[in-house]
C-alpha positions as a printed Julia matrix, in Angstrom:
498×3 Matrix{Float64}:
 111.28  111.33  119.09
 110.07  110.23  115.6
 113.42  109.42  114.23
 114.39  107.31  117.26
 111.38  105.39  118.46
 111.38  102.24  120.63
 109.97  100.14  117.75
 109.85  100.6   113.96
 107.14   98.57  112.09
 107.61   98.05  108.44
 104.3    97.72  106.72
 100.8    99.05  107.39
  98.59   96.1   106.56
  96.87   93.89  109.17
  99.9    92.46  110.76
 101.8    95.79  110.95
  98.92   97.59  112.37
  98.28   94.87  114.93
 101.98   94.98  115.9
 101.94   98.75  116.32
  98.75   98.95  118.31
  99.9    96.12  120.69
 103.36   97.69  121.25
 101.74  101.02  121.92
  99.38   99.47  124.33
 102.31   98.15  126.26
 104.02  101.51  126.52
 106.42  101.59  123.58
 106.91  104.6   121.34
 106.04  103.18  117.89
 106.65  104.39  114.31
 104.8   102.59  111.56
 106.18  103.03  108.02
 104.01  102.16  104.97
 105.29  102.51  101.34
 101.83  103.15   99.81
  99.72  106.35  100.12
  97.19  104.52  102.29
  97.26  101.74  104.96
  95.65   98.35  104.41
  97.8    95.98  102.49
  96.38   92.63  101.43
  94.19   92.61  104.63
  92.44   95.79  103.18
  91.28   93.89  100.09
  90.36   90.54  101.66
  86.92   89.41  102.77
  87.96   89.36  106.29
  87.41   85.85  107.7
  89.19   85.17  111.01
  89.41   81.48  111.85
  89.93   80.66  115.58
  89.04   78.08  118.24
  87.68   78.52  121.86
  86.1    81.88  121.13
  83.26   83.67  122.82
  81.06   83.26  119.72
  81.74   79.51  119.73
  80.83   79.22  123.43
  77.73   81.28  122.85
  76.58   78.7   120.2
  77.39   75.72  122.36
  80.56   74.75  120.3
  83.32   73.02  122.16
  86.71   73.45  120.48
  90.47   73.32  121.21
  93.75   74.27  119.69
  94.77   70.63  119.43
  91.55   69.8   117.42
  92.02   72.99  115.31
  95.68   72.18  114.46
  94.54   68.65  113.36
  91.93   70.1   111.05
  94.21   72.78  109.65
  96.43   70.02  108.33
  93.67   68.79  106.08
  93.43   71.71  103.78
  96.67   71.32  101.82
  97.81   68.3    99.83
  99.89   65.83  101.65
 103.26   66.9   100.14
 102.64   70.59  101.0
 101.37   69.86  104.49
 104.42   67.82  105.23
 106.48   70.93  105.1
 104.35   72.73  107.8
 106.0    73.91  111.04
 103.57   72.15  113.4
 104.88   73.6   116.58
 104.53   77.13  115.38
 101.09   76.64  113.89
  99.84   75.0   117.1
 101.31   77.94  119.06
  99.54   80.35  116.91
  96.22   78.67  117.11
  96.4    78.4   120.92
  96.42   82.29  120.94
  93.87   82.82  118.19
  90.86   83.32  120.48
  92.65   85.85  122.66
  93.4    87.9   119.53
  89.81   87.73  118.29
  88.55   88.93  121.8
  91.25   91.71  121.71
  89.77   92.92  118.31
  86.17   92.55  119.65
  87.15   94.7   122.76
  88.31   97.35  120.37
  84.8    97.53  118.87
  85.07   95.18  115.95
  82.03   92.89  115.38
  82.0    89.42  113.91
  79.27   87.19  112.4
  79.6    83.47  113.09
  81.15   81.15  113.71
  80.44   79.63  110.25
  81.36   76.07  108.98
  84.14   75.38  106.58
  84.96   71.72  105.97
  87.2    69.89  106.7
  87.01   71.89  109.89
  84.82   69.63  112.08
  83.3    72.49  113.92
  82.42   76.03  112.87
  85.5    78.25  113.34
  85.21   80.9   110.64
  84.37   84.38  112.16
  83.56   87.09  109.5
  84.29   90.62  110.41
  81.53   93.18  109.83
  81.17   94.58  107.2
  84.52   93.45  105.83
  88.23   93.42  106.19
  88.61   97.18  105.82
  87.03   97.28  109.27
  90.32   95.89  110.73
  92.3    98.57  109.13
  90.07  101.38  110.2
  89.7   100.25  113.74
  93.39   99.5   114.35
  94.46  102.7   112.73
  92.14  104.74  114.91
  93.34  102.82  117.98
  96.87  103.51  117.15
  96.56  107.16  116.64
  94.53  107.46  119.88
  97.17  105.81  121.92
 100.0   107.9   120.51
 101.51  105.81  117.7
 103.0   107.5   114.69
 102.18  106.58  111.06
 104.09  107.62  108.08
 102.76  106.65  104.57
 104.72  107.11  101.31
 107.66  105.76  103.2
 109.24  102.81  101.38
 111.99  101.23  103.52
 115.03  100.57  101.15
 117.48   98.85  103.75
 118.11   97.87  107.23
 120.6    99.62  109.39
 123.03   97.41  111.35
 125.73   97.94  113.85
 129.23   96.5   113.91
 127.99   93.42  115.72
 125.32   92.68  113.04
 122.33   93.8   115.11
 119.6    95.58  113.25
 119.27   99.23  114.68
 116.88  100.86  112.25
 115.88  101.43  108.65
 116.57  103.8   105.77
 113.62  105.25  103.88
 113.95  106.78  100.38
 111.34  109.52   99.92
 110.01  110.8    96.56
 112.18  113.88   96.69
 115.22  111.52   96.55
 116.17  112.21  100.08
 117.12  109.15  102.28
 116.11  109.34  105.93
 117.42  107.16  108.66
 115.22  105.97  111.56
 116.64  104.16  114.56
 114.8   101.87  116.97
 116.01  101.18  120.35
 114.21   97.89  120.92
 113.78   96.43  117.42
 112.5    96.5   113.83
 109.48   94.45  113.01
 108.94   93.35  109.34
 105.3    93.26  108.45
 105.44   93.89  104.75
 103.08   91.31  103.45
 103.87   88.59  100.86
 105.52   88.52   97.42
 102.55   87.32   95.23
 103.15   90.16   92.68
 107.07   90.08   92.62
 107.94   88.25   89.37
 111.64   88.0    90.22
 110.99   86.35   93.6
 108.32   84.07   92.04
 110.66   83.11   89.26
 113.61   82.6    91.52
 111.86   80.16   93.83
 108.91   78.73   91.81
 110.25   78.81   88.2
 110.28   81.25   85.25
 106.99   80.0    83.75
 104.97   81.48   86.76
 106.62   84.94   86.4
 103.77   86.55   84.29
 101.07   85.66   86.87
 100.03   88.55   89.04
  99.16   88.68   92.71
  95.84   89.75   94.05
  97.48   92.6    95.71
  99.47   94.41   93.07
 101.65   96.07   95.74
 102.79   92.74   97.32
 106.49   92.94   96.1
 108.12   90.92   98.85
 109.91   93.88  100.43
 109.97   92.28  103.81
 111.44   89.14  102.52
 114.15   91.05  100.74
 114.98   93.1   103.83
 115.06   89.86  106.01
 117.31   88.09  103.68
 119.66   91.06  103.49
 120.16   90.57  107.22
 120.9    86.95  106.86
 117.41   85.52  107.66
 116.66   82.05  106.4
 113.6    81.89  104.02
 111.23   78.87  104.24
 108.68   77.36  101.76
 109.3    80.08   99.15
 108.04   77.95   96.37
 104.68   77.36   98.05
 101.83   79.55   96.86
  98.12   79.63   97.01
  97.32   79.53   93.35
  97.61   80.36   90.67
  93.87   80.27   90.29
  91.4    82.04   87.93
  89.48   84.99   89.5
  87.16   87.37   87.76
  88.37   90.96   87.71
  86.84   93.07   90.6
  83.8    95.28   89.87
  84.33   98.92   89.04
  83.83  101.45   91.78
  83.03  100.62   95.41
  80.84   97.61   96.34
  77.97   97.88   98.78
  80.12   96.15  101.43
  82.82   98.86  101.08
  80.32  101.6   101.65
  79.29  100.16  105.05
  80.67  101.73  108.22
  84.13  100.23  109.09
  84.52  101.48  112.68
  82.98  103.49  115.35
  79.3   103.52  116.44
  78.07  102.55  112.9
  79.98   99.43  112.78
  79.1    98.41  116.31
  75.45   98.98  115.62
  75.68   97.0   112.38
  77.2    94.05  114.48
  74.32   94.33  116.97
  71.64   94.46  114.26
  73.14   91.54  112.21
  71.32   88.69  114.15
  68.02   90.4   113.41
  68.54   90.92  109.66
  66.06   88.78  107.61
  67.72   85.74  106.05
  66.88   86.96  102.55
  68.86   90.07  103.06
  71.82   88.07  104.46
  71.63   85.71  101.52
  71.71   88.81   99.16
  74.79   90.05  100.98
  76.59   86.75  100.8
  75.69   86.27   97.17
  77.27   89.62   96.37
  80.37   88.57   98.14
  80.49   85.36   96.22
  80.34   86.95   92.79
  83.0    89.61   93.86
  85.69   87.59   95.49
  85.34   83.81   94.74
  86.99   81.83   91.73
  85.15   79.93   89.18
  85.0    76.16   89.81
  87.2    73.94   87.77
  84.32   71.6    87.19
  83.02   74.04   84.65
  85.9    73.02   82.38
  85.62   69.38   83.09
  81.97   69.65   81.9
  82.94   71.46   78.63
  83.14   75.26   79.14
  86.09   76.73   77.21
  88.41   79.63   77.66
  88.79   82.25   74.9
  90.97   85.3    74.62
  90.14   88.8    73.37
  90.84   87.61   69.75
  88.03   84.87   70.22
  90.67   82.1    70.13
  90.8    79.05   72.36
  94.34   78.79   73.58
  94.61   75.88   76.13
  93.43   72.64   77.54
  91.12   74.13   80.23
  91.19   70.93   82.37
  94.93   71.26   83.11
  96.13   73.05   86.22
  98.44   75.07   86.45
  99.15   75.07   82.68
  95.63   76.57   82.26
  96.58   79.66   84.44
 100.08   79.96   82.93
  98.43   80.11   79.52
  95.96   82.81   80.62
  98.85   85.06   81.75
 100.3    84.86   78.27
  97.2    86.21   76.55
  96.47   89.75   75.52
  95.96   91.89   78.73
  96.5    88.61   80.63
  92.73   88.07   80.4
  90.34   85.25   79.36
  86.6    84.66   79.13
  84.59   81.56   79.89
  82.13   80.52   77.13
  79.04   78.39   78.01
  76.36   77.13   75.84
  72.63   76.79   76.74
  72.92   73.38   78.34
  75.98   74.34   80.36
  74.35   77.46   81.67
  71.23   75.5    82.61
  73.39   72.86   84.39
  75.15   75.67   86.35
  71.87   77.25   87.5
  71.02   74.9    90.28
  72.65   72.47   92.88
  75.01   70.59   92.64
  76.57   72.57   89.91
  77.66   76.24   90.68
  79.97   78.78   89.32
  81.54   79.74   92.73
  81.05   78.86   96.38
  81.97   79.56   99.99
  81.78   75.87  101.08
  78.63   75.03  103.2
  77.67   78.77  103.27
  76.33   79.75   99.91
  76.56   78.99   96.29
  76.5    81.39   93.18
  74.93   80.19   89.88
  74.79   81.74   86.38
  71.79   83.8    87.21
  73.53   85.34   90.15
  76.4    86.55   87.92
  74.01   87.91   85.3
  72.09   89.83   88.04
  74.98   90.96   90.35
  77.92   91.22   87.91
  76.49   92.58   84.62
  80.02   94.06   84.02
  81.33   90.47   83.48
  78.32   88.38   82.68
  76.34   88.54   79.44
  73.74   86.06   77.9
  72.03   86.12   74.59
  70.77   83.75   71.91
  73.2    85.58   69.53
  76.93   84.8    69.57
  77.42   88.25   68.01
  75.71   89.96   71.0
  77.81   88.3    73.66
  81.04   88.79   71.66
  80.27   92.56   71.01
  79.87   93.27   74.79
  83.65   92.54   75.23
  84.82   93.47   71.78
  85.58   90.03   70.76
  85.51   89.42   67.05
  82.38   87.4    66.29
  83.76   85.73   63.28
  86.72   84.38   65.11
  84.48   83.17   67.87
  82.3    81.23   65.4
  85.49   79.52   63.99
  86.52   78.66   67.57
  83.12   77.09   68.3
  83.25   75.19   65.08
  86.67   73.81   65.73
  85.66   72.84   69.32
  82.57   71.05   68.08
  84.5    69.06   65.42
  86.94   67.99   68.02
  84.16   66.73   70.23
  82.41   64.52   67.69
  84.34   61.41   69.02
  84.84   62.56   72.68
  82.73   62.24   75.68
  81.92   65.99   75.76
  78.79   67.04   73.83
  79.15   69.67   71.04
  77.99   73.16   71.81
  74.42   73.92   70.9
  73.65   77.33   69.42
  70.34   78.23   71.16
  71.84   80.58   73.93
  75.24   81.71   74.8
  76.83   82.97   78.1
  80.17   84.74   78.51
  81.75   85.26   81.94
  84.79   87.46   82.13
  87.35   88.91   81.91
  89.09   86.73   84.41
  92.82   86.6    85.14
  95.29   84.07   86.73
  96.33   85.31   90.22
  98.39   84.17   93.16
  96.15   84.77   96.18
  98.87   84.52   98.71
 102.42   83.08   99.0
 103.33   80.83  101.82
 107.09   81.58  102.03
 108.46   83.56  104.85
 111.37   84.23  107.24
 112.24   81.62  109.78
 111.18   82.88  113.22
 110.95   81.58  116.77
 107.95   82.0   119.17
 109.37   85.41  120.17
 108.97   86.47  116.43
 112.84   86.84  116.21
 114.07   86.17  112.64
 116.49   83.34  112.51
 119.59   82.84  110.35
 120.57   79.74  108.33
 121.95   78.1   111.56
 118.7    78.8   113.5
 120.37   81.7   115.59
 118.2    84.94  116.25
 119.26   88.02  114.32
 119.43   90.69  117.02
 117.0    93.5   116.68
 115.04   92.05  113.82
 111.5    90.48  114.02
 108.85   89.33  111.45
 105.16   88.86  111.51
 102.27   88.12  109.13
 103.13   86.95  105.7
 106.74   88.08  106.0
 107.13   85.96  109.2
 105.22   82.8   108.39
 108.08   80.79  109.84
 107.33   77.68  107.69
 103.67   77.46  108.41
 101.08   76.27  105.78
  97.97   78.25  106.37
  95.53   77.16  103.75
  91.84   77.57  104.32
  89.72   80.74  104.87
  90.61   83.0   107.73
  93.92   81.6   108.9
  96.11   84.2   107.21
  94.25   87.13  108.84
  94.13   85.22  112.07
  97.89   84.75  111.96
  98.47   88.46  110.93
  96.52   89.75  113.83
  97.87   87.12  116.38
 101.55   87.43  115.31
 101.24   91.18  115.43
  99.56   91.3   118.83
 102.05   88.85  120.31
 105.19   90.4   118.64
 104.2    93.93  119.61
 103.78   92.94  123.22
 107.05   91.01  123.28
 109.2    93.73  121.74
 107.67   96.47  123.75
 108.48   94.65  126.97
 112.12   94.16  126.09
 114.56   95.89  128.47
 118.09   96.72  127.71
 121.0    97.6   129.84
């Protein structure tokens, strides 16, 4: 029955859907609860890279790889002090199962392009789902429904239910009508509720008050799973570690071309088969559009003299200092900023080796790409009044800012701005992309208390159950979401009780 399934999954993003599908495939009666009106979570707004080793696509391209090599390379993305906090055993365990997960997804009908290189990975490991991450959501949801899983949206879990022995037995959901409904799980509750990138109280508690105004890429990432895990006594690890803050341009209005492509079924499979035959210029166009939609502006822009202004036309920080730059952006009107370039800067960032944004070793986006593909955020003109007017920035204030900047540069290494042509890029905001904190878990995905003991009936996957791993670099978070979900769903489904 729906109110007493074998397994309850809290969260309908990538890790939750993977858990639910895997559990249902192994015979469990599964109920998935999602607080939002639609499934997807952070996975649904990602590009969709899946980094793995020993895959069919690698073998097809003559690439030899191993979990040991992948684990070694994964440790090269983060700084030494952050990497020192990684749970090496868990990350190696995860990477040893990543190829099987990718093949599981491919056998469901998902198609991938690649593998693509991403240094410091020594071999290509980044597999990009076609046409984007929403394909994971569509395919897994369809699979879950087809094999009898139950999904309830608009179902925010408020608290965990526990018996007298402390074991987690179910959840309580508070619906919009004010009615609380209890659901009981005979085999376990799996927390798959994403991260806490947009939870100011959690960010402030673990990282510091000065970061509390910075938003998460996913505005719904409120750390619900972490709150529930902690309420049951779970130990939380690496809660001060975040990917970001970093500047990112606001997303384009409406749906992008990529979002309009088929996400599942025959259309998606056909797109996958056709991809190798698509002309390179068309592939380059698609990649360029992704670059100007999802990637962040390079910090070298500010080292070379670009400045940040707010909606009042004022310069408000030293642009070369991280994370003070991002903290200052979050304190501006509407938490927005704009990047101002003069003619010489725009020309410099119009060809290699200077670029506005990049996917390393894959493609680069220059000023012209932004002017062509993102006219909503990019404007160029000989007149400062014209570029200011586009974003309702007062031109007189901007003139004063430029004059003050030039006066300050007379004795510095940076050249004063020329006034022959101006480019403004923005608005941009400061965002946390992901958070690396999560509940402590073992390799059966049981949550662990402060003493390392499993909490009966409670499991965690994805960003909620990172278990102390550091997963920096493209594609590791989605690979972990899918792999942890696949393995946890299978494990909990196969539990047998007296």
